[in-house]
C-alpha positions in Angstrom: 6.8 -7.8 -47.3 6.4 -4.4 -46.1 7.3 -3.1 -42.7 4.6 -0.2 -42.7 2.8 -1.8 -39.8 5.7 -2.7 -37.8 6.1 -0.2 -34.9 9.0 -0.4 -32.5 8.5 0.6 -28.8 12.1 0.7 -28.0 13.2 3.7 -25.6 16.4 5.7 -26.4 19.2 4.5 -24.5 19.6 6.3 -20.8 22.9 8.3 -20.7 24.3 8.0 -17.4 27.3 9.5 -15.9 29.5 7.1 -13.8 31.4 10.0 -12.2 28.4 11.5 -10.5 26.3 8.1 -9.9 25.8 7.6 -6.3 28.2 5.1 -4.6 26.8 1.4 -4.1 26.8 0.2 -0.4 29.6 -2.4 0.5 28.9 -6.0 0.6 28.0 -7.5 4.1 31.3 -9.0 4.0 32.6 -5.4 4.1 33.9 -5.9 0.4 33.6 -3.0 -2.0 31.1 -4.0 -5.0 32.6 -4.7 -8.4 30.7 -1.6 -9.4 32.7 0.5 -7.1 36.1 -1.1 -8.1 35.6 -0.5 -11.7 34.7 2.9 -11.0 38.1 3.5 -9.0 39.8 1.9 -12.0 38.1 4.4 -14.6 39.0 7.4 -12.2 42.6 6.2 -12.0 42.7 5.7 -15.7 41.2 9.1 -16.6 43.5 11.0 -13.9 46.7 9.3 -15.2 45.8 10.0 -18.8 44.9 13.8 -18.2 48.5 14.0 -16.2 50.5 12.7 -18.8 48.7 13.7 -22.1 47.1 17.1 -20.4 44.0 16.1 -22.4 41.1 13.7 -21.6 40.9 10.3 -23.1 38.8 10.2 -26.4 37.2 7.0 -25.0 37.3 4.8 -22.4 37.5 1.0 -23.1 36.4 -1.7 -20.5 36.1 -5.3 -20.3 32.5 -6.4 -21.9 31.5 -8.2 -18.6 32.8 -5.3 -16.5 30.4 -2.9 -18.6 27.6 -5.5 -18.6 27.7 -5.6 -14.6 28.0 -2.1 -14.1 25.0 -1.0 -16.2 22.8 -4.0 -14.9 23.6 -2.9 -11.6 22.9 0.8 -12.4 19.7 0.1 -14.2 18.3 -2.0 -11.7 18.8 0.8 -9.1 17.2 3.2 -11.4 14.3 1.0 -12.0 13.3 -0.1 -8.4 11.5 2.8 -7.2 9.0 2.9 -10.4 8.6 -1.2 -10.0 8.0 -0.7 -6.4 5.4 2.1 -7.1 3.7 0.0 -9.5 3.7 -3.3 -7.3 1.9 -1.2 -4.6 -0.7 -0.1 -7.0 -1.0 -3.5 -8.5 -1.5 -4.8 -5.2 -4.3 -2.2 -4.0 -6.1 -3.3 -7.5 -5.8 -6.7 -6.5 -7.4 -6.2 -2.9 -10.2 -4.4 -5.0 -11.0 -7.4 -6.9 -8.9 -6.9 -10.0 -8.1 -10.2 -11.6 -4.8 -8.5 -13.4 -1.6 -10.3 -13.1 1.7 -9.0 -12.3 3.0 -9.8 -15.4 0.4 -7.6 -17.2 0.9 -4.8 -14.5 4.7 -4.9 -14.7 6.3 -1.7 -15.9 8.4 -1.8 -19.0 11.9 -2.5 -18.0 14.8 0.4 -18.7 16.5 -1.4 -22.0 20.0 0.0 -21.9 22.2 2.5 -20.8 25.4 4.5 -22.3 27.8 4.9 -19.5 30.1 8.0 -19.6 32.8 9.5 -17.3 32.2 13.2 -17.3 31.1 13.1 -21.2 33.9 10.6 -22.0 32.0 7.5 -23.7 32.6 4.3 -22.2 32.7 1.2 -24.3 33.1 -2.3 -24.0 35.8 -4.4 -25.5 35.2 -8.1 -26.9 36.9 -11.0 -25.8 40.5 -10.6 -26.1 43.5 -12.5 -24.5 45.6 -9.5 -24.7 45.4 -6.3 -22.5 43.2 -3.4 -24.2 45.2 -0.5 -25.1 43.6 2.8 -26.8 46.2 3.7 -29.7 44.2 6.8 -30.6 
């Protein structure tokens, strides 16, 4: 079996600086969204680490579910303008008589994102009953 004809269309991951990302709006109930709560936790951790050790941490470890939630929300917000633009163009083509379905016209999603905090990589920890501690 040869892999000569197999081509991958994976895009390189998008690197997002979580510290400079725009703030997410509050929920209708007035609560902060989970993304903003995680952002505050990271900021407090980095500030405390720098205060004590006088150097930024080598990496930041988050709960895997929190990291997935943040990445999903950020990617959805990044993709929305492109998706809306493609949808408007598709609707115009449909009005002009095109038989193209939305499934065919839909833009490719942004596959993955790597989160950083001012250049410090943010990683997700697997499931653990114990609190994640960075021993580095």
